[in-house]
Z-matrix of the N, CA and C atoms (Angstrom, degrees):
N
C 1 1.445
C 2 1.522 1 111.70
N 3 1.366 2 115.75 1 -37.68
C 4 1.451 3 119.09 2 179.98
C 5 1.522 4 111.37 3 -64.59
N 6 1.356 5 116.44 4 -36.21
C 7 1.465 6 119.85 5 179.31
C 8 1.528 7 110.51 6 -63.01
N 9 1.314 8 116.47 7 -38.31
C 10 1.457 9 120.85 8 178.74
C 11 1.522 10 110.87 9 -63.46
N 12 1.339 11 116.40 10 -37.82
C 13 1.463 12 120.34 11 178.68
C 14 1.529 13 111.49 12 -65.61
N 15 1.314 14 117.92 13 -28.80
C 16 1.459 15 121.36 14 177.92
C 17 1.525 16 111.79 15 -82.67
N 18 1.310 17 116.22 16 -37.49
C 19 1.458 18 121.29 17 -176.42
C 20 1.529 19 112.01 18 -74.98
N 21 1.314 20 117.41 19 -38.44
C 22 1.461 21 121.65 20 -176.53
C 23 1.532 22 112.88 21 -57.55
N 24 1.329 23 119.88 22 -48.58
C 25 1.472 24 119.08 23 178.40
C 26 1.533 25 112.38 24 -62.59
N 27 1.312 26 117.20 25 -35.53
C 28 1.461 27 120.44 26 178.82
C 29 1.532 28 110.15 27 -64.80
N 30 1.325 29 115.99 28 -43.55
C 31 1.465 30 120.14 29 177.73
C 32 1.528 31 111.52 30 -62.91
N 33 1.320 32 116.83 31 -40.04
C 34 1.461 33 120.46 32 178.37
C 35 1.529 34 111.18 33 -63.97
N 36 1.312 35 117.26 34 -41.67
C 37 1.465 36 120.99 35 178.61
C 38 1.533 37 110.21 36 -64.31
N 39 1.324 38 117.34 37 -43.42
C 40 1.468 39 120.68 38 178.54
C 41 1.524 40 111.32 39 -63.55
N 42 1.318 41 117.40 40 -42.26
C 43 1.459 42 121.26 41 178.90
C 44 1.527 43 110.43 42 -62.96
N 45 1.326 44 117.02 43 -42.27
C 46 1.460 45 121.09 44 178.56
C 47 1.523 46 110.88 45 -64.29
N 48 1.318 47 116.60 46 -40.11
C 49 1.469 48 120.35 47 179.49
C 50 1.526 49 110.84 48 -63.77
N 51 1.310 50 116.88 49 -41.40
C 52 1.465 51 120.57 50 178.73
C 53 1.523 52 109.77 51 -65.03
N 54 1.330 53 117.30 52 -43.91
C 55 1.458 54 121.69 53 -179.23
C 56 1.522 55 110.73 54 -63.83
N 57 1.321 56 117.28 55 -45.06
C 58 1.463 57 120.73 56 -178.83
C 59 1.522 58 111.80 57 -69.79
N 60 1.329 59 116.86 58 -26.78
C 61 1.456 60 120.83 59 179.76
C 62 1.529 61 111.90 60 -78.25
N 63 1.318 62 117.81 61 -14.04
C 64 1.468 63 121.19 62 -179.37
C 65 1.518 64 109.38 63 -61.00
N 66 1.298 65 115.34 64 140.49
C 67 1.450 66 119.80 65 179.15
C 68 1.515 67 109.29 66 -143.31
N 69 1.325 68 113.97 67 161.10
C 70 1.446 69 118.88 68 176.31
C 71 1.509 70 108.84 69 -84.88
N 72 1.320 71 114.85 70 129.22
C 73 1.453 72 121.89 71 179.87
C 74 1.525 73 107.65 72 -103.35
N 75 1.315 74 116.15 73 134.83
C 76 1.460 75 120.26 74 176.93
C 77 1.517 76 108.70 75 -77.83
N 78 1.338 77 116.45 76 124.56
C 79 1.456 78 121.18 77 176.34
C 80 1.516 79 109.31 78 -84.57
N 81 1.323 80 116.56 79 169.13
C 82 1.459 81 120.89 80 -175.22
C 83 1.524 82 112.08 81 -111.17
N 84 1.312 83 113.74 82 150.03
C 85 1.457 84 121.98 83 173.72
C 86 1.523 85 106.76 84 -138.16
N 87 1.324 86 116.32 85 155.52
C 88 1.462 87 120.13 86 -179.78
C 89 1.523 88 109.84 87 -151.24
N 90 1.318 89 115.12 88 152.51
C 91 1.458 90 121.31 89 173.30
C 92 1.522 91 107.31 90 -81.52
N 93 1.326 92 117.64 91 117.54
C 94 1.460 93 120.48 92 -176.64
C 95 1.528 94 112.55 93 -105.02
N 96 1.328 95 117.44 94 -19.58
C 97 1.465 96 121.65 95 176.36
C 98 1.520 97 108.77 96 -143.86
N 99 1.333 98 115.60 97 140.59
C 100 1.462 99 121.05 98 177.66
C 101 1.521 100 108.54 99 -140.03
N 102 1.332 101 115.50 100 131.06
C 103 1.458 102 121.64 101 173.90
C 104 1.515 103 107.32 102 -130.30
N 105 1.321 104 117.34 103 131.27
C 106 1.464 105 120.65 104 178.35
C 107 1.518 106 111.95 105 78.55
N 108 1.341 107 115.02 106 -147.13
C 109 1.464 108 121.50 107 -176.44
C 110 1.521 109 110.77 108 -99.57
N 111 1.318 110 114.77 109 112.90
C 112 1.465 111 121.98 110 178.86
C 113 1.522 112 107.62 111 -125.77
N 114 1.327 113 115.52 112 131.32
C 115 1.462 114 121.47 113 -178.89
C 116 1.521 115 109.58 114 -121.29
N 117 1.329 116 115.94 115 155.33
C 118 1.460 117 121.82 116 178.49
C 119 1.519 118 108.26 117 -129.35
N 120 1.329 119 115.51 118 135.37
C 121 1.465 120 121.90 119 174.28
C 122 1.515 121 106.73 120 -112.85
N 123 1.327 122 116.25 121 120.19
C 124 1.463 123 121.26 122 178.37
C 125 1.528 124 109.05 123 -103.35
N 126 1.327 125 117.98 124 154.61
C 127 1.468 126 119.73 125 -176.98
C 128 1.528 127 113.39 126 -67.35
N 129 1.330 128 117.99 127 -20.05
C 130 1.460 129 120.17 128 -177.31
C 131 1.533 130 114.28 129 -93.02
N 132 1.346 131 117.24 130 -1.22
C 133 1.463 132 120.39 131 179.09
C 134 1.518 133 109.49 132 -129.32
N 135 1.339 134 115.42 133 144.39
C 136 1.460 135 120.25 134 -179.49
C 137 1.520 136 112.79 135 -81.28
N 138 1.327 137 117.26 136 -26.43
C 139 1.461 138 120.13 137 -175.57
C 140 1.530 139 111.88 138 -100.15
N 141 1.331 140 114.51 139 159.11
C 142 1.456 141 120.97 140 174.77
C 143 1.520 142 108.25 141 -77.96
N 144 1.329 143 116.84 142 142.14
C 145 1.459 144 119.78 143 178.02
C 146 1.526 145 109.16 144 -118.46
N 147 1.329 146 117.34 145 145.48
C 148 1.466 147 119.51 146 177.62
C 149 1.526 148 110.37 147 -64.22
N 150 1.310 149 115.22 148 135.60
C 151 1.458 150 120.32 149 179.40
C 152 1.515 151 110.31 150 -76.69
N 153 1.327 152 115.71 151 153.32
C 154 1.460 153 120.48 152 176.51
C 155 1.527 154 108.72 153 -136.06
N 156 1.323 155 115.22 154 150.79
C 157 1.460 156 120.53 155 -179.86
C 158 1.527 157 108.98 156 -61.74
N 159 1.320 158 116.64 157 132.85
C 160 1.455 159 121.87 158 -178.53
C 161 1.518 160 113.96 159 89.10
N 162 1.318 161 117.50 160 -3.65
C 163 1.465 162 122.25 161 -179.12
C 164 1.529 163 110.30 162 -61.80
N 165 1.320 164 116.62 163 128.70
C 166 1.463 165 121.83 164 178.30
C 167 1.526 166 109.82 165 -75.76
N 168 1.326 167 115.05 166 142.02
C 169 1.458 168 121.45 167 178.01
C 170 1.522 169 108.55 168 -125.67
N 171 1.319 170 115.39 169 154.16
C 172 1.457 171 119.83 170 178.07
C 173 1.510 172 110.85 171 -145.52
N 174 1.322 173 115.28 172 -171.78
C 175 1.452 174 120.53 173 179.71
C 176 1.520 175 110.43 174 -59.06
N 177 1.320 176 116.08 175 141.32
C 178 1.459 177 126.08 176 178.34
C 179 1.522 178 113.57 177 77.94
N 180 1.335 179 118.58 178 2.33
C 181 1.465 180 120.97 179 174.31
C 182 1.529 181 109.01 180 -81.48
N 183 1.330 182 115.61 181 144.56
C 184 1.462 183 122.16 182 179.44
C 185 1.518 184 108.44 183 -118.11
N 186 1.336 185 116.65 184 129.75
C 187 1.464 186 122.32 185 176.39
C 188 1.520 187 107.04 186 -104.88
N 189 1.342 188 115.56 187 127.53
C 190 1.465 189 122.27 188 -177.57
C 191 1.520 190 108.79 189 -124.43
N 192 1.323 191 116.14 190 126.72
C 193 1.466 192 120.73 191 176.52
C 194 1.522 193 109.17 192 -110.86
N 195 1.326 194 116.21 193 145.32
C 196 1.469 195 122.63 194 179.28
C 197 1.535 196 109.22 195 -102.18
N 198 1.344 197 116.72 196 -171.03
C 199 1.469 198 122.05 197 178.87
C 200 1.522 199 110.96 198 -53.33
N 201 1.321 200 117.11 199 140.73
C 202 1.470 201 124.67 200 176.55
C 203 1.529 202 112.21 201 50.72
N 204 1.324 203 116.56 202 38.79
C 205 1.461 204 121.97 203 -178.55
C 206 1.525 205 110.61 204 -125.82
N 207 1.333 206 115.04 205 156.21
C 208 1.458 207 121.54 206 179.96
C 209 1.523 208 108.56 207 -149.74
N 210 1.321 209 115.71 208 140.89
C 211 1.466 210 121.37 209 175.02
C 212 1.517 211 108.13 210 -130.96
N 213 1.327 212 116.94 211 135.33
C 214 1.460 213 121.20 212 174.96
C 215 1.519 214 108.15 213 -111.54
N 216 1.328 215 114.93 214 121.14
C 217 1.459 216 122.53 215 178.72
C 218 1.522 217 107.55 216 -105.56
N 219 1.330 218 116.09 217 128.79
C 220 1.457 219 120.45 218 176.12
C 221 1.518 220 108.21 219 -107.46
N 222 1.326 221 115.34 220 127.33
C 223 1.458 222 121.46 221 -179.64
C 224 1.522 223 107.87 222 -109.02
N 225 1.323 224 115.65 223 118.22
C 226 1.461 225 121.33 224 -178.92
C 227 1.522 226 110.57 225 -78.36
N 228 1.318 227 114.13 226 151.77
C 229 1.445 228 120.36 227 -178.70
C 230 1.520 229 108.91 228 -154.35
N 231 1.306 230 116.43 229 151.05
C 232 1.448 231 119.88 230 173.80
C 233 1.517 232 110.87 231 -70.10
N 234 1.309 233 116.02 232 -19.63
C 235 1.458 234 122.12 233 -177.60
C 236 1.525 235 112.51 234 -96.02
N 237 1.297 236 119.12 235 -5.31
C 238 1.462 237 122.54 236 -175.08
C 239 1.512 238 108.02 237 148.66
N 240 1.322 239 115.60 238 -143.36
C 241 1.452 240 118.55 239 176.85
C 242 1.514 241 109.22 240 -153.74
N 243 1.308 242 114.33 241 168.02
C 244 1.461 243 121.31 242 176.37
C 245 1.517 244 107.91 243 -131.16
N 246 1.315 245 115.56 244 142.12
C 247 1.460 246 120.86 245 173.57
C 248 1.515 247 107.65 246 -117.09
N 249 1.322 248 115.47 247 129.59
C 250 1.453 249 122.09 248 -179.01
C 251 1.524 250 107.82 249 -118.27
N 252 1.341 251 116.46 250 113.43
C 253 1.464 252 121.32 251 175.41
C 254 1.521 253 107.79 252 -91.48
N 255 1.327 254 116.06 253 113.15
C 256 1.455 255 121.63 254 178.75
C 257 1.534 256 106.20 255 -91.77
N 258 1.327 257 115.97 256 110.47
C 259 1.462 258 122.27 257 -175.62
C 260 1.537 259 110.96 258 -73.72
N 261 1.328 260 116.24 259 174.33
C 262 1.463 261 121.02 260 -177.45
C 263 1.529 262 111.90 261 -60.38
N 264 1.322 263 114.67 262 150.84
C 265 1.469 264 123.66 263 178.39
C 266 1.526 265 112.57 264 53.18
N 267 1.316 266 115.69 265 45.99
C 268 1.464 267 121.63 266 -178.61
C 269 1.518 268 110.69 267 -122.61
N 270 1.323 269 114.15 268 159.09
C 271 1.461 270 120.78 269 176.80
C 272 1.521 271 108.24 270 -141.82
N 273 1.341 272 115.98 271 116.87
C 274 1.470 273 120.51 272 -178.92
C 275 1.530 274 109.68 273 -127.88
N 276 1.317 275 114.65 274 133.64
C 277 1.462 276 123.27 275 179.97
C 278 1.525 277 108.87 276 -105.88
N 279 1.319 278 116.24 277 132.70
C 280 1.464 279 120.66 278 174.90
C 281 1.526 280 106.90 279 -87.15
N 282 1.323 281 115.92 280 103.45
C 283 1.466 282 120.18 281 -177.07
C 284 1.519 283 112.79 282 -81.98
N 285 1.343 284 116.46 283 -41.80
C 286 1.463 285 118.47 284 -176.55
C 287 1.523 286 111.20 285 -149.47
N 288 1.328 287 114.92 286 133.54
C 289 1.471 288 124.14 287 174.82
C 290 1.522 289 107.03 288 -138.71
N 291 1.306 290 117.10 289 77.45
C 292 1.463 291 120.21 290 -171.87
C 293 1.521 292 112.09 291 -121.87
N 294 1.334 293 114.29 292 156.32
C 295 1.464 294 121.25 293 173.98
C 296 1.518 295 107.56 294 -140.39
N 297 1.323 296 116.50 295 130.35
C 298 1.457 297 122.03 296 175.80
C 299 1.522 298 107.51 297 -82.05
N 300 1.321 299 116.62 298 119.06
C 301 1.460 300 120.56 299 -175.12
C 302 1.531 301 113.01 300 -66.06
N 303 1.321 302 118.06 301 -25.55
C 304 1.469 303 120.48 302 -178.05
C 305 1.526 304 112.03 303 -82.36
N 306 1.323 305 116.80 304 -43.95
C 307 1.459 306 120.04 305 -173.74
C 308 1.526 307 113.30 306 -98.31
N 309 1.333 308 117.36 307 -19.73
C 310 1.461 309 120.77 308 -176.04
C 311 1.517 310 112.75 309 83.10
N 312 1.325 311 117.58 310 0.09
C 313 1.467 312 121.90 311 179.72
C 314 1.522 313 109.94 312 -63.52
N 315 1.331 314 115.51 313 128.31
C 316 1.460 315 120.93 314 177.63
C 317 1.524 316 109.87 315 -112.40
N 318 1.327 317 115.30 316 139.36
C 319 1.455 318 121.35 317 178.92
C 320 1.522 319 108.86 318 -125.62
N 321 1.324 320 115.14 319 124.92
C 322 1.454 321 121.83 320 175.23
C 323 1.522 322 107.08 321 -124.05
N 324 1.334 323 116.73 322 125.09
C 325 1.456 324 121.52 323 178.70
C 326 1.525 325 108.82 324 -135.15
N 327 1.324 326 115.21 325 119.05
C 328 1.457 327 122.32 326 176.87
C 329 1.522 328 108.25 327 -110.64
N 330 1.341 329 116.64 328 148.70
C 331 1.462 330 121.57 329 178.58
C 332 1.527 331 107.70 330 -121.28
N 333 1.329 332 116.72 331 109.19
C 334 1.460 333 122.29 332 179.15
C 335 1.516 334 108.49 333 -92.66
N 336 1.335 335 116.83 334 108.40
C 337 1.462 336 121.86 335 -178.74
C 338 1.524 337 111.08 336 -79.37
N 339 1.337 338 115.65 337 -43.23
C 340 1.463 339 120.98 338 -179.62
C 341 1.519 340 108.14 339 -157.38
N 342 1.325 341 116.71 340 150.31
C 343 1.452 342 120.89 341 176.82
C 344 1.513 343 112.44 342 104.51
N 345 1.338 344 114.77 343 -155.10
C 346 1.461 345 120.31 344 -175.07
C 347 1.522 346 109.40 345 -141.09
N 348 1.334 347 115.22 346 140.01
C 349 1.461 348 121.18 347 173.74
C 350 1.528 349 108.45 348 -129.13
N 351 1.316 350 114.74 349 146.12
C 352 1.464 351 121.90 350 174.44
C 353 1.515 352 106.09 351 -117.68
N 354 1.334 353 116.97 352 128.45
C 355 1.462 354 121.15 353 -172.57
C 356 1.514 355 110.58 354 -125.47
N 357 1.339 356 114.96 355 137.61
C 358 1.462 357 121.61 356 171.60
C 359 1.526 358 106.26 357 -121.57
N 360 1.332 359 115.61 358 115.02
C 361 1.461 360 121.93 359 -177.48
C 362 1.521 361 108.76 360 -114.71
N 363 1.343 362 116.61 361 126.82
C 364 1.459 363 119.96 362 172.09
C 365 1.525 364 108.11 363 -65.94
N 366 1.318 365 116.63 364 151.78
C 367 1.462 366 121.12 365 -178.30
C 368 1.530 367 110.52 366 -57.30
N 369 1.327 368 115.70 367 130.00
C 370 1.456 369 121.53 368 177.69
C 371 1.521 370 109.40 369 -76.61
N 372 1.319 371 116.81 370 124.24
C 373 1.463 372 120.97 371 -176.73
C 374 1.527 373 112.21 372 -86.18
N 375 1.309 374 117.09 373 -36.82
C 376 1.462 375 121.62 374 179.84
C 377 1.530 376 108.46 375 -76.91
N 378 1.327 377 116.42 376 125.41
C 379 1.464 378 121.63 377 -173.87
C 380 1.525 379 113.34 378 -57.37
N 381 1.321 380 118.01 379 -37.65
C 382 1.462 381 121.20 380 -176.98
C 383 1.529 382 113.82 381 -87.30
N 384 1.323 383 118.09 382 -3.58
C 385 1.468 384 120.58 383 179.55
C 386 1.515 385 109.99 384 -66.96
N 387 1.353 386 115.25 385 150.22
C 388 1.465 387 120.67 386 -177.95
C 389 1.524 388 110.31 387 -136.26
N 390 1.328 389 115.69 388 141.86
C 391 1.459 390 122.66 389 168.81
C 392 1.517 391 105.09 390 -129.24
N 393 1.341 392 116.05 391 113.60
C 394 1.458 393 120.69 392 -175.25
C 395 1.518 394 111.41 393 -131.73
N 396 1.340 395 114.33 394 151.12
C 397 1.458 396 122.03 395 173.90
C 398 1.517 397 107.13 396 -123.87
N 399 1.318 398 115.03 397 124.05
C 400 1.461 399 122.08 398 179.48
C 401 1.521 400 108.25 399 -98.25
N 402 1.325 401 116.50 400 138.81
C 403 1.467 402 122.45 401 173.55
C 404 1.524 403 106.98 402 -125.51
N 405 1.332 404 117.79 403 174.82
C 406 1.474 405 118.29 404 178.05
C 407 1.534 406 113.54 405 -61.03
N 408 1.341 407 118.43 406 -19.26
C 409 1.463 408 119.57 407 -176.17
C 410 1.525 409 115.30 408 -120.02
N 411 1.336 410 118.48 409 -8.63
C 412 1.464 411 118.68 410 -176.34
C 413 1.525 412 111.44 411 -160.81
N 414 1.337 413 114.32 412 173.78
C 415 1.460 414 122.26 413 172.01
C 416 1.521 415 106.85 414 -129.25
N 417 1.344 416 116.18 415 127.37
C 418 1.452 417 122.19 416 -179.96
C 419 1.522 418 107.50 417 -109.57
N 420 1.320 419 116.84 418 130.72
C 421 1.464 420 121.21 419 178.09
C 422 1.511 421 110.42 420 -124.21
N 423 1.339 422 116.06 421 142.39
C 424 1.463 423 120.20 422 179.42
C 425 1.522 424 110.16 423 -134.50
N 426 1.333 425 116.39 424 164.27
C 427 1.458 426 122.86 425 177.82
C 428 1.522 427 111.96 426 -109.68
N 429 1.327 428 117.17 427 -13.32
C 430 1.454 429 121.28 428 -179.20
C 431 1.506 430 109.92 429 151.93
N 432 1.304 431 116.65 430 106.59
C 433 1.454 432 120.79 431 -176.11
C 434 1.525 433 109.32 432 -177.38
N 435 1.304 434 115.34 433 -175.68
C 436 1.464 435 122.12 434 170.37
C 437 1.520 436 106.56 435 -111.20
N 438 1.321 437 115.99 436 134.87
C 439 1.463 438 118.94 437 177.45
C 440 1.522 439 110.00 438 -158.96
N 441 1.327 440 115.32 439 164.20
C 442 1.455 441 119.86 440 176.31
C 443 1.522 442 109.38 441 -128.95
N 444 1.315 443 114.43 442 152.89
C 445 1.465 444 122.05 443 178.51
C 446 1.518 445 106.33 444 -132.30
N 447 1.327 446 115.80 445 136.16
C 448 1.459 447 119.66 446 -178.53
C 449 1.531 448 109.23 447 -133.23
N 450 1.333 449 115.15 448 137.16
C 451 1.459 450 122.63 449 176.06
C 452 1.520 451 107.13 450 -126.69
N 453 1.325 452 115.99 451 121.95
C 454 1.460 453 119.77 452 179.32
C 455 1.513 454 109.47 453 -92.69
N 456 1.332 455 115.26 454 143.51
C 457 1.452 456 121.48 455 178.94
C 458 1.525 457 109.17 456 -71.95
N 459 1.323 458 116.71 457 140.31
C 460 1.455 459 121.83 458 176.10
C 461 1.517 460 108.22 459 -85.36
N 462 1.324 461 115.64 460 127.76
C 463 1.472 462 118.51 461 -178.63
C 464 1.491 463 111.47 462 -99.59
């Protein structure tokens, strides 16, 4: 019994250290296909830059497609991957691409301002993981499927 009294506090300290050491890891996304005119706005630059195949994307980046254009963004995950087809005349902001190092929980949040996106998400294995798309009027969340979201411009 005395050994348990000595071991228990040590285990609690180790558990606390692991919990406090947990951090959010930024996940990666990249443009894997580009057709037509695709532009990217990054938070560190004032101007739009032409997109290129293989271009890395991160939080706060905006992908903009013009007429007769398409961009495919692949979002990597420890649980699988997601492919986001950004259709012509669309604008999508990557709001969050995070992973909690302690729990494995992954959060993906995209903001579709205008246009249409088609998404294929592998099934999320971690119960608390989220893949969501925000629009001006709603938030759509999925666990693993194919779906599309469309926002029409107000004239």
